[in-house]
C-alpha positions as MATLAB code, in Angstrom:
seq = 'MSGRFVRTTHSKHRFAALAVFGAIVCGSALAQPTTTPKDATGDNKADTRAPLPADSPRRKARERLQIPGGHELAIYAAIEDYKPVASQDKNPREYDAWINFLLHAKNQSTRELDEFAIRDLVPLDLTKPMRGAYRTDLIRFDGKLNAVRRLVAPPQLQHQGVAELFEARFVPIDESPATPVSIVFLELPEPLAAVRDKKPEEWLDADHRVTASGYFFKAMNVPGDGTNAVTSVPVLIGKGLTVLAGPPTPSGNPVALDKKRLYEFIKDDTKMIRTSPTEATWPEVAAYNRVILHASRFPAADLEASANADLKFADLFKESRLAYRLACVKFEGRLLSLRRIEGNDWLNAAGVTQVFEGWMIPATEPRGNPICIVFSEPLPDVEPTGTVNVWVSFAGFSFKRMRYESGEPDEKNPGKNLEKYAPLLIGRGPIIRPDPSAPTAGSWEVFIRGVIIAITLLLLGAGVLALWYRSGDRKAKAQITAARNRNPFDSSVAPRA';
ca = [
      24.590  -87.596   57.182;
      24.433  -84.462   58.540;
      28.117  -83.574   57.900;
      27.750  -84.152   54.329;
      24.466  -82.293   54.492;
      26.128  -79.164   55.716;
      28.916  -79.341   53.192;
      27.216  -79.503   50.081;
      24.624  -76.570   51.430;
      28.145  -74.411   51.895;
      29.481  -75.403   48.680;
      25.943  -74.257   46.555;
      25.917  -70.702   48.832;
      29.605  -70.453   47.412;
      28.743  -70.780   43.848;
      25.571  -68.539   43.962;
      27.817  -65.800   45.417;
      30.625  -66.324   42.666;
      27.690  -66.201   40.008;
      26.294  -63.039   41.631;
      29.610  -61.434   41.420;
      30.380  -62.282   37.981;
      27.239  -60.983   36.855;
      28.047  -57.555   38.682;
      31.151  -57.211   37.045;
      29.851  -57.947   33.580;
      27.216  -55.673   33.894;
      29.175  -52.933   35.281;
      31.780  -53.361   32.128;
      28.722  -53.027   29.723;
      27.444  -50.033   31.447;
      30.616  -47.821   30.885;
      30.623  -45.138   28.036;
      31.885  -45.758   24.862;
      35.633  -44.644   24.726;
      36.237  -41.916   21.577;
      38.737  -43.393   19.660;
      41.697  -41.321   19.267;
      42.610  -39.728   15.786;
      45.731  -40.522   13.532;
      47.341  -37.555   15.734;
      46.489  -38.819   19.185;
      44.315  -35.819   19.842;
      41.397  -37.077   22.042;
      39.175  -33.677   22.506;
      35.515  -33.526   21.625;
      34.383  -32.537   18.045;
      32.781  -29.327   18.324;
      31.161  -28.821   14.699;
      27.956  -29.482   14.216;
      27.288  -32.309   11.638;
      24.346  -30.848   10.128;
      24.488  -26.687   10.173;
      21.068  -25.186   10.385;
      21.670  -22.576    7.718;
      20.510  -21.542    4.095;
      22.391  -20.051    1.276;
      20.670  -17.040    1.239;
      21.498  -16.451    4.962;
      24.971  -16.885    4.226;
      25.302  -14.760    1.433;
      23.313  -11.802    3.672;
      26.203  -12.254    6.173;
      28.901  -12.043    3.656;
      27.477   -9.058    2.440;
      26.832   -7.041    5.643;
      28.955   -4.406    6.555;
      31.816   -5.365    9.460;
      31.060   -4.213   12.741;
      27.663   -3.297   11.678;
      25.987   -0.909   14.604;
      28.588   -1.714   16.944;
      31.765    0.431   15.507;
      31.806    3.854   17.468;
      32.200    5.647   13.954;
      28.801    4.674   12.735;
      27.501    5.985   16.202;
      29.306    9.368   15.237;
      27.079    9.815   12.295;
      24.921   12.850   12.214;
      21.639   12.887   10.268;
      20.071   16.212    8.803;
      23.403   17.353    7.956;
      25.467   17.187    4.804;
      28.117   14.339    4.940;
      30.690   15.925    7.032;
      34.160   16.689    5.644;
      37.342   14.908    7.744;
      38.054   18.128    9.522;
      34.675   18.721   10.546;
      33.519   15.123   11.835;
      36.347   12.903   11.382;
      34.493    9.990   12.468;
      31.629   10.337   10.105;
      34.001   10.701    7.512;
      36.237    7.580    8.061;
      32.273    5.839    8.278;
      31.874    7.322    5.011;
      35.211    5.766    3.674;
      34.437    2.203    5.317;
      30.969    2.363    3.472;
      32.410    3.154   -0.110;
      35.091    0.277    0.451;
      32.730   -2.337    1.402;
      30.744   -1.335   -1.299;
      33.658   -1.645   -3.793;
      34.115   -5.424   -3.160;
      30.345   -6.539   -3.838;
      28.580   -7.352   -6.692;
      25.513   -4.904   -7.757;
      23.488   -8.258   -8.744;
      24.038   -9.633   -5.271;
      23.043   -6.580   -3.776;
      19.796   -6.262   -5.650;
      18.997   -9.849   -4.911;
      19.652   -9.848   -0.970;
      18.831   -6.107    0.109;
      15.758   -5.455    1.945;
      12.688   -4.500    0.360;
       9.717   -3.653    2.879;
      11.082   -0.283    3.650;
       9.723    3.146    2.482;
      11.869    6.217    2.809;
      10.071    7.752    5.889;
      11.495    4.592    7.571;
      14.842    6.320    6.801;
      14.199    9.822    8.091;
      11.958    9.241   11.411;
      13.244    8.662   14.689;
      13.575    4.557   14.104;
      16.190    5.398   11.270;
      19.132    4.403   13.576;
      17.745    0.986   13.590;
      18.390    0.347    9.825;
      21.920    2.106    9.866;
      24.259   -0.072    7.746;
      21.475   -2.195    6.637;
      21.493   -2.984    3.020;
      18.066   -1.851    1.504;
      16.475   -1.729   -2.108;
      14.023    0.681   -3.938;
      12.839    0.403   -7.363;
      11.718    3.841   -8.732;
      12.089    6.476  -11.475;
      15.509    8.398  -11.886;
      15.579   12.128  -12.033;
      19.117   13.346  -12.026;
      22.317   12.034  -11.721;
      25.811   13.867  -11.207;
      29.469   13.154  -10.776;
      31.399   13.307   -7.712;
      35.024   13.841   -6.642;
      36.101   10.827   -4.935;
      37.958   11.524   -1.599;
      42.072   10.991   -1.255;
      41.659    7.710    0.272;
      39.688    6.041   -2.035;
      41.827    7.449   -4.861;
      44.396    5.661   -2.963;
      42.358    2.328   -3.533;
      41.767    3.120   -7.442;
      38.433    4.595   -6.997;
      38.876    7.587   -9.140;
      35.326    9.052   -9.197;
      31.824    8.749   -7.787;
      28.271    9.402   -8.865;
      24.976   10.274   -6.976;
      21.377    9.485   -8.165;
      18.482   11.213   -7.124;
      15.159    9.046   -7.895;
      11.390    8.334   -6.389;
      10.481    4.875   -5.441;
       7.358    3.347   -6.574;
       4.299    4.581   -4.939;
       6.374    7.472   -3.127;
       5.728   11.137   -4.023;
       8.539   13.498   -5.060;
       8.315   14.895   -1.632;
      10.219   11.956   -0.424;
      13.053   11.104   -2.769;
      16.064    8.668   -2.011;
      19.986    9.359   -3.159;
      22.195    6.504   -3.820;
      26.052    7.127   -3.656;
      27.782    4.365   -6.231;
      31.222    3.425   -8.109;
      29.927    1.830  -11.345;
      28.159    4.119  -14.140;
      25.682    2.337  -15.960;
      26.113    2.815  -19.691;
      22.642    4.885  -20.086;
      23.871    7.398  -17.924;
      27.372    8.061  -19.563;
      26.193   11.358  -20.781;
      27.051   12.542  -16.791;
      30.550   12.366  -17.546;
      30.418   15.594  -19.811;
      29.140   17.155  -16.711;
      31.235   19.323  -14.344;
      31.914   17.690  -10.998;
      28.596   18.082   -8.543;
      26.287   19.191  -11.684;
      23.427   17.700  -12.143;
      22.084   15.846  -15.245;
      18.312   15.523  -15.471;
      17.326   11.562  -16.224;
      14.407    9.434  -16.937;
      15.211    6.042  -16.194;
      13.197    3.238  -14.696;
      15.820    1.915  -11.712;
      16.812   -0.488   -9.112;
      18.872    1.166   -6.429;
      20.456   -1.193   -3.710;
      22.969    0.423   -0.970;
      23.936    0.473    2.738;
      21.575    3.218    4.587;
      24.382    6.097    5.662;
      21.996    8.616    7.085;
      19.025   11.075    6.431;
      20.497   14.198    5.169;
      18.464   17.642    4.636;
      18.504   19.296    1.353;
      16.518   22.530   -0.100;
      13.179   21.085   -1.023;
      10.665   21.905   -4.074;
       7.649   23.611   -3.828;
       6.442   24.639   -0.182;
       8.867   22.666    1.446;
      12.015   24.802    2.517;
      13.937   21.359    3.592;
      13.434   17.795    2.510;
      14.960   15.061    4.230;
      16.653   12.561    2.141;
      17.972    9.021    2.678;
      21.234    8.636    1.386;
      22.369    4.870    0.574;
      26.023    3.665   -0.776;
      25.963    0.871   -3.230;
      28.090   -0.505   -5.837;
      26.261    0.686   -8.972;
      22.392    1.350  -10.228;
      20.608   -0.999  -12.362;
      18.959    0.830  -15.089;
      15.619   -1.185  -16.013;
      14.180   -1.190  -19.577;
      10.696   -0.454  -18.435;
       8.539   -0.655  -15.150;
       9.332   -3.617  -12.823;
       7.027   -6.605  -14.055;
       4.660   -7.373  -10.959;
       4.768  -11.033   -9.943;
       1.174  -12.205   -9.408;
      -1.652   -9.772   -9.256;
      -0.886   -6.963  -11.210;
      -2.484   -4.208   -8.668;
      -1.459   -5.792   -5.334;
       0.313   -3.816   -2.773;
       4.010   -4.586   -1.806;
       3.993   -6.001    1.698;
       5.811   -2.697    3.417;
       6.907   -2.944    7.163;
       5.002    0.435    7.210;
       1.603   -1.302    6.849;
       1.756   -3.068   10.162;
       1.110   -0.009   11.984;
      -2.213    0.380   10.672;
      -4.991    0.551   13.446;
      -8.139   -0.845   13.486;
     -10.933    1.068   15.623;
      -9.521    4.454   15.388;
     -10.657    7.231   13.597;
      -8.499    7.830   10.475;
      -6.103   10.786   10.781;
      -5.390   11.942    7.153;
      -3.394   15.455    7.850;
      -0.883   16.638   10.503;
       0.433   13.218   11.807;
       2.321   12.985   14.996;
       5.284   10.999   15.883;
       3.269    8.615   16.846;
       0.298    8.225   13.929;
       2.718    9.320   11.116;
       3.173    5.560    9.922;
      -0.484    5.149    9.340;
      -0.983    8.341    7.503;
       2.299    7.430    5.230;
       0.480    3.940    4.675;
      -2.587    5.827    3.899;
      -1.225    8.353    1.470;
       0.950    5.488    0.060;
      -2.524    3.276   -0.989;
      -4.168    6.470   -2.340;
      -1.052    7.140   -4.628;
      -1.074    3.509   -5.359;
      -4.719    3.209   -6.448;
      -4.431    6.293   -8.708;
      -1.709    4.240  -11.089;
      -4.854    2.149  -12.212;
      -7.816    2.447  -13.963;
     -10.689    1.770  -11.945;
     -11.603   -0.878  -14.539;
      -8.548   -2.606  -13.967;
      -8.962   -2.442  -10.333;
     -12.411   -4.118  -10.316;
     -10.647   -6.616  -12.851;
      -8.168   -7.893  -10.399;
     -10.719   -7.634   -7.197;
     -12.093  -10.031   -5.148;
     -15.961   -9.511   -5.670;
     -16.823  -12.655   -3.269;
     -16.881  -10.950   -0.219;
     -19.309   -9.305    2.190;
     -19.803   -6.499    4.881;
     -19.153   -8.697    7.740;
     -15.753  -10.264    6.094;
     -14.622   -6.869    6.751;
     -15.881   -6.130    9.622;
     -15.393   -8.965   11.929;
     -12.007  -10.898   12.646;
     -11.897  -12.419    9.298;
     -10.852   -8.903    8.040;
      -7.307   -9.301    8.903;
      -7.118  -11.895    6.644;
      -8.084   -9.157    3.855;
      -5.925   -6.618    5.039;
      -4.607   -4.801    1.949;
      -6.198   -7.075   -0.252;
      -8.265   -5.462   -3.322;
     -12.143   -6.205   -2.826;
     -15.209   -5.015   -4.877;
     -18.565   -4.083   -3.892;
     -21.623   -2.876   -5.622;
     -24.359   -0.656   -4.345;
     -26.081    2.573   -3.475;
     -23.746    5.733   -2.879;
     -25.690    7.751   -0.537;
     -23.010   10.391    0.517;
     -20.220   11.966   -1.497;
     -17.851   14.994   -0.369;
     -14.344   16.318   -1.013;
     -11.885   16.228    1.667;
      -8.818   17.469    2.476;
      -5.725   16.434    0.879;
      -1.862   16.983    1.601;
       1.577   18.502    0.242;
       2.696   14.548   -0.006;
      -0.203   14.025   -2.374;
      -0.245   17.402   -4.371;
       3.524   16.639   -5.114;
       2.831   13.205   -6.694;
       0.332   14.989   -8.909;
      -3.105   13.455   -6.766;
      -4.784   16.907   -6.076;
      -8.431   15.770   -5.194;
      -9.435   13.206   -2.689;
     -12.931   12.154   -2.310;
     -15.275   10.384    0.362;
     -17.883    8.545   -0.130;
     -20.438    6.000    1.898;
     -21.925    3.522    0.357;
     -24.178    0.389    1.278;
     -23.396   -2.780   -0.460;
     -26.193   -4.567   -2.349;
     -25.365   -7.794    0.009;
     -25.623   -5.641    3.190;
     -29.418   -6.378    4.060;
     -28.939   -4.617    7.434;
     -28.066   -1.172    5.619;
     -24.468   -1.222    7.414;
     -22.407    1.303    4.975;
     -18.671    1.203    3.946;
     -16.356    4.175    3.569;
     -14.507    4.618    0.288;
     -11.923    7.036   -0.362;
     -10.551    7.615   -3.887;
      -8.754   10.245   -6.159;
     -10.994   10.233   -9.525;
     -13.990   12.413   -9.616;
     -17.561   10.707  -10.195;
     -18.643   11.958  -13.627;
     -21.836   14.262  -13.590;
     -22.156   13.815   -9.761;
     -21.304   16.837   -7.665;
     -19.492   15.731   -4.145;
     -21.916   18.346   -2.298;
     -23.128   15.707    0.538;
     -26.088   13.745   -0.283;
     -26.521   11.540   -3.496;
     -28.237    8.405   -4.604;
     -26.349    6.712   -7.112;
     -25.852    2.954   -7.697;
     -22.180    2.083   -8.248;
     -19.224   -0.416   -7.989;
     -16.136    0.110   -6.410;
     -12.988   -1.541   -6.183;
     -10.328   -0.671   -3.377;
      -7.657   -2.117   -1.151;
      -9.035   -2.705    2.331;
      -7.289   -0.456    4.629;
      -8.991   -0.854    8.128;
     -12.168   -0.904   10.015;
     -12.304    2.809   11.091;
     -14.319    4.630   13.744;
     -16.573    7.273   12.814;
     -19.286    9.629   14.255;
     -22.613    8.818   12.743;
     -25.923   10.821   12.416;
     -27.712    8.888   14.980;
     -28.376   10.738   18.226;
     -26.462    9.352   21.470;
     -29.228    9.058   23.935;
     -26.458    8.386   26.476;
     -24.818   11.505   25.542;
     -27.388   14.176   24.910;
     -25.966   16.848   22.060;
     -23.296   14.100   20.819;
     -23.845   11.334   17.920;
     -23.040    7.545   18.185;
     -19.970    6.274   17.358;
     -19.657    3.525   14.901;
     -17.301    1.368   13.095;
     -16.901    0.835    9.389;
     -14.686   -0.573    6.566;
     -12.545    1.888    4.789;
     -11.741    1.047    1.403;
      -9.175    2.994   -0.999;
      -9.573    3.012   -4.734;
      -9.239    4.965   -8.088;
     -13.061    5.906   -7.984;
     -16.508    4.610   -8.465;
     -18.003    3.273  -11.613;
     -21.641    4.067  -12.173;
     -24.042    1.191  -13.069;
     -27.447    0.480  -14.091;
     -29.656    0.940  -10.862;
     -31.711   -2.308  -10.045;
     -34.332   -0.346   -8.741;
     -35.053    1.910  -11.627;
     -38.185    1.387  -13.572;
     -38.086   -1.331  -16.379;
     -40.171   -2.238  -19.833;
     -42.019   -4.578  -17.805;
     -42.456   -3.127  -14.494;
     -45.650   -2.102  -12.317;
     -44.325    1.761  -12.282;
     -43.903    1.824  -15.963;
     -47.691    0.447  -16.253;
     -48.983    2.936  -14.122;
     -46.856    5.346  -15.985;
     -48.558    4.804  -19.243;
     -52.068    4.666  -17.590;
     -51.331    8.355  -16.564;
     -50.217    9.403  -19.759;
     -53.237    7.777  -21.636;
     -55.685    9.471  -19.219;
     -53.967   12.719  -19.855;
     -54.038   12.315  -23.801;
     -57.356   11.467  -23.673;
     -58.391   14.529  -21.329;
     -56.391   16.592  -23.693;
     -58.268   15.138  -27.004;
     -61.589   15.953  -25.096;
     -60.517   19.264  -24.361;
     -59.777   19.692  -28.128;
     -62.879   18.210  -29.445;
     -64.971   20.692  -26.481;
     -63.154   23.706  -28.168;
     -64.011   22.844  -31.781;
     -67.701   21.962  -31.269;
     -68.128   25.007  -29.206;
     -66.514   26.887  -32.262;
     -68.824   25.694  -34.559;
     -71.962   26.287  -32.094;
     -70.889   30.292  -32.359;
     -71.161   30.227  -35.947;
     -74.368   28.427  -36.327;
     -75.881   30.803  -33.688;
     -74.599   33.880  -35.590;
     -75.934   32.493  -38.482;
     -79.361   32.200  -37.144;
     -79.232   35.273  -35.457;
     -78.619   37.195  -38.936;
     -81.100   35.716  -40.465;
     -84.202   35.872  -37.762;
     -83.272   39.780  -37.738;
     -82.766   40.354  -41.332;
     -85.550   42.401  -42.961;
     -86.988   40.377  -45.751;
     -88.030   43.729  -47.416;
     -84.825   45.332  -47.492;
     -83.422   45.161  -51.273;
     -79.806   45.721  -50.118;
     -79.365   42.356  -48.987;
     -79.775   40.116  -51.575;
     -81.389   36.596  -50.901;
     -79.247   33.468  -50.338;
     -79.493   31.021  -53.436;
];
């Protein structure tokens, strides 16, 4: 029996071992990676193309419109700013870059350039030190055309079928004539056809609203007007110039500011530098000038109609103020200070010859904290000589939380005043409103005033009556005295009947 038992046990062990081995083999086979099927050509390479590219139609269009090589080509690094566009003998690489720009623009569509160009720059972005970052970028400005002229095309372009070029000088919206822009283009719009009657390089005065889109080539110095001996003008190169029937129609709020990259440099909790900017402060000064000029384009009543009137002082003072940066807001309150402040050549060239600063306490600010308002329209019948007391409403663009020196002495620093912070708004001008603290027909002040007037009239009446009675007394006394002193035997005096 023991022999049969041993054989049976060994058989069971062998069977279990075979079962385990089979399971391992099957598991290994199932664990092998799936073999990529060969295509019809027998190529077994992995597919490197993304099944769903993370892309967008507008991005593709922008890439297609970009100048090949962009900032990398050496000829673009040879472009010299603040000089005229170089001839071939003076700077051959800049000349070659000029030809490349024009040939690239020649193959584009004006409509597409207008649609896909960058819109958040201002002319100063293209004349200040950071201008190199925008070299070859496609940029758009909307503005007012001042002049246009015809240019002779270089021989390389004539060989490509370009017989003539054109240059237009214009002033973008919310910009001063002190910061114009030039665009060189190939296709002349019909409203400007009269320039062909002029000699090459002779300017034709023009007055049209235009959209100009082109590739930024350089900043070029030209003779300035007025007090400016030289003006730096950004030069764009495009396919054409779009002449508009009128001013561009804004979308949404009609008085809203365009979102310009320049406004990102506005700094809170600093004093407002209005003139003589440095390389570090010019963006904020330029933003300040642009907002003043923008606000001057609209009547004060229109700004108030489009403004947010539901905000309080704290909304523009605390961290929530960032949500209202450059928003048009409205306050009503007491104007306590008004003075004329210094302007600048940029604003003067744009027709803004006066700038005023006022301090008002909003009606909704029980603690009496003031806000600073800056505007360009004089307040009627109120002299800007300092202290005033007028109830006004004011709509303006929330610019920054400004640091200023108050009139309160600083106990820690004898001889100095405390520095405080206040919201700064920029608008067209205040509007005088009825003073809620002025006496009304039913007020106690009017009653007291009426009582005083009545007493005064009674006193005057009593005085008049007293004088009249005293006059009668004098006459009666005179008659009595005359009768008493009369000689009854004097025949020359006739007795009274």
